[in-house]
N, CA, C and O atoms as a Tinker XYZ file with bonds, in Angstrom:
   388  protein
     1  N     12.295000   -5.647000    7.655000    73     2
     2  CA    12.602000   -5.252000    6.220000    64     1     3
     3  C     11.106000   -4.739000    5.760000    63     2     4     5
     4  O     10.116000   -5.441000    5.968000    81     3
     5  N     11.040000   -3.640000    5.211000    73     3     6
     6  CA     9.838000   -3.048000    4.788000    64     5     7
     7  C      9.432000   -3.307000    3.501000    63     6     8     9
     8  O     10.215000   -3.215000    2.555000    81     7
     9  N      8.164000   -3.654000    3.366000    73     7    10
    10  CA     7.750000   -3.843000    1.826000    64     9    11
    11  C      6.688000   -2.768000    1.441000    63    10    12    13
    12  O      6.183000   -1.994000    2.254000    81    11
    13  N      6.433000   -2.806000    0.228000    73    11    14
    14  CA     5.399000   -1.750000   -0.350000    64    13    15
    15  C      4.433000   -2.500000   -1.148000    63    14    16    17
    16  O      4.690000   -3.160000   -2.155000    81    15
    17  N      3.007000   -2.287000   -0.456000    73    15    18
    18  CA     1.792000   -3.051000   -0.956000    64    17    19
    19  C      1.268000   -1.963000   -1.381000    63    18    20    21
    20  O      1.147000   -1.058000   -0.555000    81    19
    21  N      0.811000   -1.735000   -2.766000    73    19    22
    22  CA    -0.114000   -0.803000   -3.469000    64    21    23
    23  C      0.222000    0.626000   -2.963000    63    22    24    25
    24  O     -0.690000    1.430000   -2.770000    81    23
    25  N      1.259000    0.887000   -2.790000    73    23    26
    26  CA     1.826000    2.093000   -2.114000    64    25    27
    27  C      1.705000    2.577000   -0.771000    63    26    28    29
    28  O      1.782000    3.733000   -0.355000    81    27
    29  N      1.478000    1.374000   -0.089000    73    27    30
    30  CA     1.438000    1.435000    1.660000    64    29    31
    31  C      2.849000    0.754000    2.072000    63    30    32    33
    32  O      3.052000   -0.400000    1.693000    81    31
    33  N      3.726000    1.360000    2.757000    73    31    34
    34  CA     4.803000    0.739000    3.554000    64    33    35
    35  C      4.544000    0.152000    4.637000    63    34    36    37
    36  O      4.049000    0.719000    5.611000    81    35
    37  N      4.917000   -1.308000    4.575000    73    35    38
    38  CA     4.798000   -2.055000    5.683000    64    37    39
    39  C      5.982000   -2.679000    6.232000    63    38    40    41
    40  O      6.708000   -3.439000    5.592000    81    39
    41  N      6.123000   -2.402000    7.204000    73    39    42
    42  CA     7.499000   -3.168000    8.048000    64    41    43
    43  C      7.112000   -4.100000    9.312000    63    42    44    45
    44  O      6.701000   -3.719000   10.408000    81    43
    45  N      7.341000   -5.355000    8.893000    73    43    46
    46  CA     6.858000   -6.282000   10.092000    64    45    47
    47  C      7.984000   -6.194000   11.214000    63    46    48    49
    48  O      9.185000   -6.153000   10.947000    81    47
    49  N      7.456000   -6.169000   12.501000    73    47    50
    50  CA     8.411000   -6.218000   13.671000    64    49    51
    51  C      9.452000   -5.461000   13.436000    63    50    52    53
    52  O     10.544000   -6.005000   13.281000    81    51
    53  N      9.322000   -3.983000   13.359000    73    51    54
    54  CA    10.451000   -3.053000   13.301000    64    53    55
    55  C     11.424000   -3.206000   14.802000    63    54    56    57
    56  O     10.968000   -3.809000   15.773000    81    55
    57  N     12.509000   -2.706000   14.811000    73    55    58
    58  CA    13.229000   -2.864000   15.809000    64    57    59
    59  C     12.592000   -1.865000   16.903000    63    58    60    61
    60  O     11.960000   -0.919000   16.434000    81    59
    61  N     12.676000   -1.958000   18.217000    73    59    62
    62  CA    12.215000   -1.499000   19.355000    64    61    63
    63  C     12.846000   -0.079000   19.304000    63    62    64    65
    64  O     12.157000    0.899000   19.595000    81    63
    65  N     14.222000    0.050000   18.918000    73    63    66
    66  CA    14.898000    1.396000   18.602000    64    65    67
    67  C     14.104000    2.258000   17.610000    63    66    68    69
    68  O     13.998000    3.469000   17.803000    81    67
    69  N     13.580000    1.690000   16.618000    73    67    70
    70  CA    12.939000    2.423000   15.806000    64    69    71
    71  C     11.499000    2.968000   16.326000    63    70    72    73
    72  O     11.137000    4.114000   16.059000    81    71
    73  N     10.686000    2.056000   17.101000    73    71    74
    74  CA     9.519000    2.446000   17.654000    64    73    75
    75  C      9.834000    3.532000   18.730000    63    74    76    77
    76  O      9.004000    4.420000   18.925000    81    75
    77  N     10.946000    3.499000   19.402000    73    75    78
    78  CA    11.358000    4.487000   20.349000    64    77    79
    79  C     11.490000    5.820000   19.692000    63    78    80    81
    80  O     10.820000    6.806000   19.998000    81    79
    81  N     12.319000    5.777000   18.851000    73    79    82
    82  CA    12.820000    6.997000   17.990000    64    81    83
    83  C     11.545000    7.743000   17.430000    63    82    84    85
    84  O     11.491000    8.972000   17.485000    81    83
    85  N     10.520000    6.992000   16.889000    73    83    86
    86  CA     9.360000    7.634000   16.296000    64    85    87
    87  C      8.388000    8.039000   17.642000    63    86    88    89
    88  O      7.509000    8.888000   17.488000    81    87
    89  N      8.569000    7.460000   18.818000    73    87    90
    90  CA     7.752000    7.795000   19.749000    64    89    91
    91  C      6.365000    7.315000   19.676000    63    90    92    93
    92  O      5.415000    8.089000   19.791000    81    91
    93  N      6.232000    6.049000   19.485000    73    91    94
    94  CA     5.102000    5.205000   19.232000    64    93    95
    95  C      4.068000    5.297000   20.365000    63    94    96    97
    96  O      2.895000    5.663000   20.293000    81    95
    97  N      4.835000    4.843000   21.519000    73    95    98
    98  CA     3.894000    4.865000   22.692000    64    97    99
    99  C      3.126000    6.153000   23.068000    63    98   100   101
   100  O      2.069000    6.121000   23.698000    81    99
   101  N      3.734000    7.310000   22.635000    73    99   102
   102  CA     2.928000    8.493000   22.930000    64   101   103
   103  C      1.879000    8.846000   22.043000    63   102   104   105
   104  O      1.137000    9.776000   22.358000    81   103
   105  N      1.681000    8.107000   20.756000    73   103   106
   106  CA     0.749000    8.379000   19.812000    64   105   107
   107  C     -0.682000    7.905000   20.275000    63   106   108   109
   108  O     -0.822000    6.945000   21.033000    81   107
   109  N     -1.658000    8.584000   19.809000    73   107   110
   110  CA    -3.010000    8.118000   20.297000    64   109   111
   111  C     -3.298000    6.613000   19.951000    63   110   112   113
   112  O     -2.515000    5.966000   19.256000    81   111
   113  N     -4.505000    6.061000   20.489000    73   111   114
   114  CA    -4.567000    4.699000   20.370000    64   113   115
   115  C     -6.011000    4.792000   19.693000    63   114   116   117
   116  O     -6.813000    5.703000   19.899000    81   115
   117  N     -6.207000    3.701000   18.854000    73   115   118
   118  CA    -7.494000    3.626000   18.252000    64   117   119
   119  C     -7.829000    1.958000   18.133000    63   118   120   121
   120  O     -6.893000    1.182000   17.938000    81   119
   121  N     -9.187000    1.474000   18.259000    73   119   122
   122  CA    -9.349000    0.077000   18.215000    64   121   123
   123  C    -10.921000   -0.006000   17.670000    63   122   124   125
   124  O    -11.756000    0.897000   17.618000    81   123
   125  N    -11.030000   -1.378000   17.289000    73   123   126
   126  CA   -12.254000   -1.886000   16.556000    64   125   127
   127  C    -12.197000   -3.180000   16.684000    63   126   128   129
   128  O    -11.127000   -3.786000   16.740000    81   127
   129  N    -13.539000   -3.832000   16.754000    73   127   130
   130  CA   -13.855000   -5.002000   16.712000    64   129   131
   131  C    -13.974000   -5.555000   15.405000    63   130   132   133
   132  O    -13.887000   -4.714000   14.511000    81   131
   133  N    -14.165000   -6.845000   15.009000    73   131   134
   134  CA   -14.141000   -7.388000   13.628000    64   133   135
   135  C    -15.432000   -6.674000   12.788000    63   134   136   137
   136  O    -16.575000   -6.712000   13.242000    81   135
   137  N    -15.129000   -6.081000   11.626000    73   135   138
   138  CA   -15.923000   -5.297000   10.891000    64   137   139
   139  C    -15.337000   -5.212000    9.423000    63   138   140   141
   140  O    -14.224000   -5.656000    9.138000    81   139
   141  N    -16.110000   -4.656000    8.598000    73   139   142
   142  CA   -15.785000   -4.285000    7.179000    64   141   143
   143  C    -16.356000   -3.008000    6.815000    63   142   144   145
   144  O    -17.577000   -2.868000    6.758000    81   143
   145  N    -15.382000   -1.871000    6.512000    73   143   146
   146  CA   -15.892000   -0.744000    6.161000    64   145   147
   147  C    -14.757000    0.086000    5.284000    63   146   148   149
   148  O    -13.547000   -0.140000    5.328000    81   147
   149  N    -15.407000    1.086000    4.484000    73   147   150
   150  CA   -14.574000    1.918000    3.654000    64   149   151
   151  C    -13.900000    3.019000    4.629000    63   150   152   153
   152  O    -14.433000    3.431000    5.660000    81   151
   153  N    -12.659000    3.420000    4.143000    73   151   154
   154  CA   -11.795000    4.387000    4.726000    64   153   155
   155  C    -11.079000    5.295000    3.819000    63   154   156   157
   156  O    -10.436000    4.828000    2.879000    81   155
   157  N    -11.145000    6.553000    4.033000    73   155   158
   158  CA   -10.143000    7.485000    3.225000    64   157   159
   159  C     -9.414000    8.193000    4.058000    63   158   160   161
   160  O     -9.878000    8.873000    4.974000    81   159
   161  N     -7.909000    8.036000    3.708000    73   159   162
   162  CA    -7.030000    8.734000    4.631000    64   161   163
   163  C     -6.997000   10.421000    4.216000    63   162   164   165
   164  O     -6.703000   10.799000    3.082000    81   163
   165  N     -7.267000   11.128000    5.072000    73   163   166
   166  CA    -7.272000   12.694000    4.720000    64   165   167
   167  C     -5.988000   13.124000    5.122000    63   166   168   169
   168  O     -5.765000   14.330000    5.022000    81   167
   169  N     -5.120000   12.405000    5.547000    73   167   170
   170  CA    -3.605000   12.677000    6.125000    64   169   171
   171  C     -2.846000   11.572000    6.058000    63   170   172   173
   172  O     -3.317000   10.464000    6.316000    81   171
   173  N     -1.601000   11.755000    5.706000    73   171   174
   174  CA    -0.638000   10.454000    5.638000    64   173   175
   175  C     -0.647000   10.100000    7.242000    63   174   176   177
   176  O     -0.383000   10.877000    8.160000    81   175
   177  N     -1.053000    8.609000    7.337000    73   175   178
   178  CA    -1.232000    8.024000    8.657000    64   177   179
   179  C      0.061000    7.117000    8.993000    63   178   180   181
   180  O      0.408000    6.404000    8.051000    81   179
   181  N      0.629000    7.043000    9.855000    73   179   182
   182  CA     1.584000    6.000000   10.334000    64   181   183
   183  C      0.902000    5.178000   11.507000    63   182   184   185
   184  O      0.325000    5.714000   12.452000    81   183
   185  N      1.041000    3.809000   11.329000    73   183   186
   186  CA     0.254000    3.187000   12.386000    64   185   187
   187  C      1.119000    1.990000   12.823000    63   186   188   189
   188  O      1.840000    1.405000   12.015000    81   187
   189  N      1.023000    1.609000   14.233000    73   187   190
   190  CA     1.756000    0.478000   14.832000    64   189   191
   191  C      0.595000   -0.431000   15.182000    63   190   192   193
   192  O     -0.133000    0.048000   16.052000    81   191
   193  N      0.226000   -1.661000   14.710000    73   191   194
   194  CA    -0.438000   -2.410000   15.332000    64   193   195
   195  C     -0.139000   -3.401000   16.533000    63   194   196   197
   196  O      0.686000   -4.315000   16.517000    81   195
   197  N     -0.890000   -3.075000   17.473000    73   195   198
   198  CA    -0.512000   -3.877000   18.677000    64   197   199
   199  C     -1.229000   -5.241000   18.836000    63   198   200   201
   200  O     -0.684000   -6.239000   19.309000    81   199
   201  N     -2.477000   -5.184000   18.404000    73   199   202
   202  CA    -3.274000   -6.316000   18.163000    64   201   203
   203  C     -4.107000   -6.404000   16.922000    63   202   204   205
   204  O     -4.535000   -5.379000   16.391000    81   203
   205  N     -4.344000   -7.562000   16.456000    73   203   206
   206  CA    -5.260000   -7.761000   15.351000    64   205   207
   207  C     -4.765000   -7.994000   14.051000    63   206   208   209
   208  O     -3.557000   -8.037000   13.815000    81   207
   209  N     -5.658000   -8.149000   13.181000    73   207   210
   210  CA    -5.367000   -8.562000   11.589000    64   209   211
   211  C     -6.382000   -7.986000   11.026000    63   210   212   213
   212  O     -7.506000   -7.900000   11.521000    81   211
   213  N     -6.013000   -7.541000    9.904000    73   211   214
   214  CA    -6.829000   -6.650000    8.852000    64   213   215
   215  C     -6.360000   -6.925000    7.383000    63   214   216   217
   216  O     -5.218000   -6.717000    6.975000    81   215
   217  N     -7.464000   -7.453000    6.598000    73   215   218
   218  CA    -7.281000   -7.519000    5.076000    64   217   219
   219  C     -7.616000   -6.247000    4.607000    63   218   220   221
   220  O     -8.757000   -5.815000    4.772000    81   219
   221  N     -6.580000   -5.472000    3.930000    73   219   222
   222  CA    -6.732000   -4.154000    3.081000    64   221   223
   223  C     -6.850000   -4.370000    1.636000    63   222   224   225
   224  O     -6.163000   -5.116000    0.938000    81   223
   225  N     -7.931000   -3.526000    1.249000    73   223   226
   226  CA    -8.307000   -3.478000   -0.418000    64   225   227
   227  C     -8.075000   -2.229000   -0.551000    63   226   228   229
   228  O     -8.671000   -1.350000    0.072000    81   227
   229  N     -6.902000   -1.991000   -1.640000    73   227   230
   230  CA    -6.902000   -0.611000   -1.886000    64   229   231
   231  C     -7.981000   -0.334000   -3.081000    63   230   232   233
   232  O     -8.061000   -1.177000   -3.974000    81   231
   233  N     -8.821000    0.837000   -3.121000    73   231   234
   234  CA    -9.612000    1.312000   -4.202000    64   233   235
   235  C     -8.872000    1.316000   -5.744000    63   234   236   237
   236  O     -7.880000    2.034000   -5.874000    81   235
   237  N     -9.256000    0.672000   -6.682000    73   235   238
   238  CA    -8.787000    0.818000   -7.766000    64   237   239
   239  C     -7.583000   -0.125000   -8.031000    63   238   240   241
   240  O     -6.787000    0.075000   -8.948000    81   239
   241  N     -7.508000   -1.121000   -7.203000    73   239   242
   242  CA    -6.522000   -1.996000   -7.280000    64   241   243
   243  C     -6.952000   -3.505000   -7.482000    63   242   244   245
   244  O     -8.099000   -3.650000   -7.059000    81   243
   245  N     -6.494000   -4.512000   -7.914000    73   243   246
   246  CA    -7.022000   -5.874000   -7.789000    64   245   247
   247  C     -6.096000   -6.435000   -6.721000    63   246   248   249
   248  O     -4.897000   -6.158000   -6.695000    81   247
   249  N     -6.729000   -7.283000   -5.788000    73   247   250
   250  CA    -5.929000   -8.000000   -4.714000    64   249   251
   251  C     -5.934000   -7.170000   -3.372000    63   250   252   253
   252  O     -6.608000   -6.160000   -3.174000    81   251
   253  N     -5.210000   -7.670000   -2.634000    73   251   254
   254  CA    -5.317000   -7.077000   -1.074000    64   253   255
   255  C     -3.898000   -7.456000   -0.301000    63   254   256   257
   256  O     -3.028000   -8.229000   -0.704000    81   255
   257  N     -3.914000   -6.852000    0.664000    73   255   258
   258  CA    -2.566000   -7.408000    1.766000    64   257   259
   259  C     -3.179000   -7.362000    3.155000    63   258   260   261
   260  O     -4.249000   -6.838000    3.465000    81   259
   261  N     -2.383000   -7.951000    3.877000    73   259   262
   262  CA    -2.883000   -8.111000    5.126000    64   261   263
   263  C     -1.805000   -7.379000    6.038000    63   262   264   265
   264  O     -0.596000   -7.391000    5.803000    81   263
   265  N     -2.406000   -6.750000    7.098000    73   263   266
   266  CA    -1.420000   -6.174000    8.415000    64   265   267
   267  C     -1.999000   -6.703000    9.628000    63   266   268   269
   268  O     -3.154000   -7.123000    9.706000    81   267
   269  N     -1.075000   -6.666000   10.669000    73   267   270
   270  CA    -1.513000   -7.408000   11.748000    64   269   271
   271  C     -0.514000   -6.933000   12.897000    63   270   272   273
   272  O      0.312000   -6.028000   12.777000    81   271
   273  N     -0.736000   -7.698000   14.013000    73   271   274
   274  CA     0.108000   -7.190000   15.279000    64   273   275
   275  C      1.478000   -7.444000   14.946000    63   274   276   277
   276  O      1.840000   -8.496000   14.421000    81   275
   277  N      2.349000   -6.371000   15.280000    73   275   278
   278  CA     3.488000   -6.041000   15.031000    64   277   279
   279  C      4.117000   -5.205000   13.989000    63   278   280   281
   280  O      5.250000   -4.725000   14.014000    81   279
   281  N      3.184000   -5.096000   13.038000    73   279   282
   282  CA     3.242000   -4.474000   11.754000    64   281   283
   283  C      3.311000   -2.666000   11.984000    63   282   284   285
   284  O      2.434000   -2.096000   12.634000    81   283
   285  N      4.248000   -2.062000   11.474000    73   283   286
   286  CA     4.335000   -0.551000   11.046000    64   285   287
   287  C      3.939000   -0.344000    9.907000    63   286   288   289
   288  O      4.549000   -0.856000    8.968000    81   287
   289  N      2.696000    0.545000    9.665000    73   287   290
   290  CA     2.396000    0.661000    8.141000    64   289   291
   291  C      2.293000    2.284000    8.136000    63   290   292   293
   292  O      2.077000    2.950000    9.149000    81   291
   293  N      2.461000    2.752000    6.977000    73   291   294
   294  CA     2.247000    4.073000    6.426000    64   293   295
   295  C      1.332000    4.222000    5.150000    63   294   296   297
   296  O      1.768000    3.986000    4.024000    81   295
   297  N      0.402000    4.513000    5.325000    73   295   298
   298  CA    -0.675000    5.080000    4.315000    64   297   299
   299  C     -0.598000    6.329000    3.974000    63   298   300   301
   300  O     -0.442000    7.185000    4.845000    81   299
   301  N     -0.692000    6.656000    2.648000    73   299   302
   302  CA    -0.565000    7.970000    2.039000    64   301   303
   303  C     -1.754000    8.689000    2.065000    63   302   304   305
   304  O     -2.835000    8.113000    1.938000    81   303
   305  N     -1.644000   10.144000    2.251000    73   303   306
   306  CA    -2.810000   11.026000    2.336000    64   305   307
   307  C     -3.603000   10.816000    0.831000    63   306   308   309
   308  O     -2.924000   10.819000   -0.195000    81   307
   309  N     -4.892000   10.658000    0.779000    73   307   310
   310  CA    -5.806000   10.565000   -0.286000    64   309   311
   311  C     -6.097000    9.128000   -0.633000    63   310   312   313
   312  O     -7.081000    8.880000   -1.330000    81   311
   313  N     -5.346000    8.200000   -0.215000    73   311   314
   314  CA    -5.575000    6.660000   -0.422000    64   313   315
   315  C     -6.999000    6.276000    0.291000    63   314   316   317
   316  O     -7.325000    6.593000    1.435000    81   315
   317  N     -7.791000    5.501000   -0.671000    73   315   318
   318  CA    -9.064000    5.018000   -0.328000    64   317   319
   319  C     -8.959000    3.347000   -0.181000    63   318   320   321
   320  O     -8.635000    2.572000   -1.080000    81   319
   321  N     -9.265000    3.064000    0.976000    73   319   322
   322  CA    -9.408000    1.583000    1.232000    64   321   323
   323  C    -10.631000    0.984000    1.671000    63   322   324   325
   324  O    -11.600000    1.722000    1.843000    81   323
   325  N    -10.739000   -0.365000    1.899000    73   323   326
   326  CA   -11.776000   -0.975000    2.438000    64   325   327
   327  C    -10.850000   -1.838000    3.492000    63   326   328   329
   328  O     -9.907000   -2.572000    3.200000    81   327
   329  N    -11.321000   -1.580000    4.655000    73   327   330
   330  CA   -10.671000   -2.513000    5.865000    64   329   331
   331  C    -11.701000   -3.682000    6.320000    63   330   332   333
   332  O    -12.833000   -3.487000    6.761000    81   331
   333  N    -11.073000   -4.938000    6.120000    73   331   334
   334  CA   -11.799000   -5.961000    6.522000    64   333   335
   335  C    -11.079000   -6.491000    7.767000    63   334   336   337
   336  O    -10.065000   -7.188000    7.724000    81   335
   337  N    -11.685000   -6.104000    8.845000    73   335   338
   338  CA   -11.110000   -6.429000   10.180000    64   337   339
   339  C    -11.361000   -7.861000   10.696000    63   338   340   341
   340  O    -12.435000   -8.098000   11.249000    81   339
   341  N    -10.392000   -8.873000   10.542000    73   339   342
   342  CA   -10.708000  -10.362000   11.038000    64   341   343
   343  C    -10.503000  -10.584000   12.332000    63   342   344   345
   344  O    -11.074000  -11.555000   12.829000    81   343
   345  N     -9.651000   -9.746000   13.164000    73   343   346
   346  CA    -9.466000   -9.768000   14.318000    64   345   347
   347  C     -9.438000   -8.535000   14.938000    63   346   348   349
   348  O     -8.865000   -7.623000   14.343000    81   347
   349  N     -9.969000   -8.312000   16.077000    73   347   350
   350  CA   -10.191000   -7.001000   16.929000    64   349   351
   351  C     -8.677000   -6.384000   16.906000    63   350   352   353
   352  O     -7.670000   -7.015000   17.223000    81   351
   353  N     -8.720000   -4.942000   16.440000    73   351   354
   354  CA    -7.537000   -4.195000   16.045000    64   353   355
   355  C     -7.317000   -3.163000   17.457000    63   354   356   357
   356  O     -8.203000   -2.704000   18.178000    81   355
   357  N     -5.992000   -3.002000   17.558000    73   355   358
   358  CA    -5.707000   -1.898000   18.913000    64   357   359
   359  C     -4.491000   -1.585000   18.323000    63   358   360   361
   360  O     -3.590000   -2.407000   18.162000    81   359
   361  N     -4.427000   -0.057000   17.896000    73   359   362
   362  CA    -3.179000    0.082000   17.307000    64   361   363
   363  C     -2.830000    1.759000   17.685000    63   362   364   365
   364  O     -3.764000    2.547000   17.834000    81   363
   365  N     -1.754000    2.088000   17.784000    73   363   366
   366  CA    -1.191000    3.565000   17.817000    64   365   367
   367  C     -1.277000    4.139000   16.475000    63   366   368   369
   368  O     -1.221000    3.436000   15.466000    81   367
   369  N     -1.409000    5.387000   16.453000    73   367   370
   370  CA    -1.491000    6.086000   15.186000    64   369   371
   371  C     -0.967000    7.579000   15.210000    63   370   372   373
   372  O     -1.069000    8.288000   16.211000    81   371
   373  N     -0.403000    7.990000   14.032000    73   371   374
   374  CA     0.019000    9.365000   14.056000    64   373   375
   375  C     -0.316000    9.826000   12.656000    63   374   376   377
   376  O     -0.169000    9.178000   11.619000    81   375
   377  N     -0.777000   11.014000   12.791000    73   375   378
   378  CA    -1.228000   11.759000   11.417000    64   377   379
   379  C     -0.262000   12.759000   11.189000    63   378   380   381
   380  O      0.133000   13.578000   12.018000    81   379
   381  N      0.154000   12.628000    9.822000    73   379   382
   382  CA     1.212000   13.803000    9.312000    64   381   383
   383  C      0.351000   15.238000    9.496000    63   382   384   385
   384  O     -0.837000   15.326000    9.186000    81   383
   385  N      1.089000   16.272000   10.014000    73   383   386
   386  CA     0.496000   17.521000   10.337000    64   385   387
   387  C      0.653000   18.219000    8.859000    63   386   388
   388  O      0.250000   19.367000    8.672000    81   387
């Protein structure tokens, strides 16, 4: 079931059929170790986290939300966030053209 956190759609443990339909395994991979940094999404990005745990703070909003291994998340173009990587992240990602 998908939830919406500050404009970010997050689906925990989506069905394998959905991941296959999206072609997730063919998407590029990105990884990083524990760190904290600002990030601006220059395109709508869909990501599937294979490993890790991140606290996401969206600029201009109070509070935060967490994404982690098994989550499929869609961040809208133009969103500015701070990523606080608690556990090393390994993810597949796709940028909207």
